[in-house]
C-alpha positions, 0 to 999 in steps of 0.5 A: 863831633866837628867844629869850624872856625872860619875856614879851619876845620877840626876833626875831633879824635874818636868821633864820627860826623854820622854815626849809624847804630847797626840794625842788629844792635837796635833789635837786640835793644828792642829784645832786652826791653821786651824782656824787662818788661815781662820778667823779674826774675833771672839766673846769671850763668856762666858759659865758660867752655860752652859751646853754640850748639849746646847752648842752641839745644837748651833753648829748644829744650827750655822753650815756653819755660825760661828765655835765654839771652847772650851778648856783649856786655857793653851792649847789654849795660848801654840798653840797662843804663838807658833803659833805668833812665826811661822807666825809672826802675833803679832795681835793675841796676844790681843787675847791671852790676854782674854783667862782666866776663863770659856770662848770660841770662836766663829769665823764667817765671819758673821756680829758680830753684828747681830750673837751676838743678835741670840746667845745672844738670845738662853736661856735656863731655869735652877733649881737653884742649890746650890752653884751657884750665883743667877743671878736674884732675886728669889720670891715664889709667894703666893698661893697653893703648891700641898705638903702635910701638913707633910712638913711645917717644912720645910717652919717654918726653912726657915721663910715662912708664910703657912696654911694648906687648903684643905688638901695642904699647902698654902704659905700666901704672896709672899717671897723673897728667893734668892737675885741676887749676892748671892749663892743659898743655899742647902735649897733654892735650894731644896724647888725650886725643890720641887716646880717645880719653875726653875728661872735662865736663862742661855746662852752664853754671848758674852762679847768681839769682836776680829776683825783683832787685836783689842779687843772691848767691846761687850756692844758697840754694844748696843748702840743705833744712838740716843744715839750717837746723843744726846752724839754729840748734848751735846758736841756741846752744851758745846762748844757752851757755853764755845765759848759764855762765852770767847766771841770766834766766831766759827762755833757753837756759831755765831747763838747765838751771832748774836740773842744776838746782835739783842736782845740788838739793840731791846733793845737800840732801845726801848729806842729811840723815834726818831728811828725805824725799822719794827721789833721794830715797832712789838715789841713796839705793842706787848708791848704796847697792848700784848692782841691783839695779844695774842688773834691773835696768839691763833686763838680765839674770835671774833667781833671788837677786833678780826678783829682788830687783825686780820688787824694789823697781816695783816698789817705785813705780807710782813715781816713775818720772822722779826716778828716770829723771833723777837716777841718771844726772845723780849717777854721774855726778855723785859716783865718787860718793859711792864709797864714802856712803858704803862706809857710812852704811857700814 
């Protein structure tokens, strides 16, 4: 950009009179526009420490199922911004907000959950490079190294205990050489290369999923149906407990309220000698002779005691549901009243 003031010619900084856009950028923009017209879903992936050969192999293996797109972030944002202005597809703006860092796009029409598993499963074993951040802890195992005794100074500088055994260096004990999350030093990287250890596995990592204007975290696909069910049950239990304390009947706490009311009725019935019903009679029999019912329930024992217990159970068989539902709660709730009931019977 320049301005003329008579004989004075001013060239503004950072401007060019005839700015020419390289053809490769124009081709890239046209390619991205066609992909945006065709696909509504894509995976936003991170390609940190992933080589070009590994990406080329993935392009070949997923050909026809997905399209991989990588490029400069500034160019991608420029193409997206112009595409939104021309087409009015504002749902692509969340996609542009996530164009940062060492990322790429995998456009597909298949199930993104299954495709994500396949992409994440492709990892390549790599050697440790100086200056990179270690994704995991690295340990050097104890044992022979195959290195000559003249290189012991290399181990001594790194405080690694060694000994000479049969003309080679042996590491006496396992050594933690690199901690996860720290940068790999030149000495550590050189030692691992000498020992032939490739401790790291690198691959394309799916960070987020874009689907028709919505961007979600990829970790959502790691949630199992059992975890969803457990979260639902936990929420129902909390709601039930709250409604129970507030004495506010709802569909989730009515069963507990009925059980509690029946327990209160049993407790009141135990105090009345002139009033009883089948369920209360069963509770009284259990409190008067708990051993007989325990033997019958356990299925063991014989003789007259077992016969008497079997007869008592058989007598109550016409009403099995009240017995099972009443005996268990009352046994735990009125267990302390066994002595008082025994005394009253004596």
